[in-house]
N, C-alpha and C positions, 0 to 999 in steps of 0.2 A: 048529920056527917062531918061536922068538923076534926072529928076524934075519930076518922077513918081513912087520914091519909099519913102515912107514916114515911122517915123522909131517915133514909142511911148514909151516912155517913163513912164515905172509904177514905184508908191512908194514903190508896194511891190519888186520888183526888184531891186532901192535902200537897202531898210533894210535887202534882200538876202546880196548884196556886204557887207554893212557892218561889218552881222555877219558870215562872210565869214575871213573877218579879222582880227574881234577880239578874235573869238576862239580860234584861235593861240594863238593869241597872250598870253592870258588869261593864258591856258595849259601855256606856256614857263616859267610867270613869277610864275604861282604858282610851276613848278617844280623846278623855281633855290632859289626860298625863302623855298621851303621845303627843299634842297638839299643844305644850305650855313651855313655850318658849324661857318664863320667867332667872333671876339670877342665877345661877350656877351652885352658887354659895360657895360662902368663904373658905371651903376645904380646897376648894376646883384650883388646878395648880393659875400661879398669876396672867398665863400667856392666855387660858381659854376665859378666865374675867374681864381679861382688857379684851381678846375680842369681842363681847356680849357688850362690852359697854360702846363697843364703837358701832354694831347695830343700834344698840337703846337706846343710844345721847345723841340727838345731833352737833354737831362738832367736835363731840368728846376730842379727837387729833386735840383742836385747841388748847385743850388742858394738856392735854398730853405737852405740846410745845412746849407749852407754860411752864410746867414742872422740869423737864429735861433740862429745859434753859437755864431755871432758876440756880443762882449761884451756891446761895446758903445752903441747899439741897445738893450738890452736887460734891459743895467739900466735907459731908458730910458722910455720903453714901456711894461719892465715885458717881463714873459717867454711868447714867439712868439707862439701865435693858429694856423696863418693864412699870408703866403703871396703868394696877389693876381694881377698879371698885371694892375694897372689902368692909369688914363689922363697920355697921356704922349709919349717917345721915345718907343718900346716893339721889338724888332727885331734879328733874328740871322741871320748872313749871310756867309750863306758852299761856300765855294771856296775850289772843291777838288783837283782842279793845285796850290794851295798854300800853306803856311804852318799851314791852320785848317781855323779855325772860331772865328769871332767875331759879336760881336752886343752891343748894348745899354737893358738897363733892366729899366721899371721906379714903381716899385712896393708900393703898398699899404701895411703897417707890422705892424697887428691887435695883439698885448699885452691883458695879464692881469690889466695892466693897463695903455695901452692908442693907441694911432694908430700913424704911421706915414709911411713918403712915402721914397722910396729911390730910387739915381739914384745913377744906377754906369754900368760902361762903361766894356767890357773885348777882350779877344783876346786868340783866343786856346781856354783854360780850361774856361768852364761856371762858375768857383768859384765864389766868390765876394773879394776883399779885402776893394778897397779904395774906398767911397760911401758919396755921396752929399743924405745926410739924414735935411729931412723936420720934426719938433715935434716943435707944440705949436707956430706955428707963425715965427719960429726959420731955418733956414738953417745952415749947417755945415758940414764940412767935415769929418771923419772919418773913420777909420784906425779897419778894420774887421782882420787881417792878425793873424794866430796862434802862 
């Protein structure tokens, strides 16, 4: 009896099986791509990256204010128009069980006379005091204390 059963395979059944796998995967990927609110990318305009940072990081405005008022940076790039995350470390770690939060930002600083990149680590307050600043292919340590 075991030899009397014939199983016929149809290519239409195989295509249907592939569609049953492909359609849910396509829907899932579309959902992921449509809801991804991650970093817009380094190639995105500074305005777009800056808007993303305001939404992503609590008290990012404190960082922007520190950079905009940092006299050594202003001397190099002029009046600061945009401060936007760029390639490098951009993170804030919140730890409710400790003394606050810490992090690091790598920020493109766009001024009316030039563009530079500021890198700063911080703990607790998100204001910037010591900055590694790269401007015209030269990196230096700057103090932004008022």
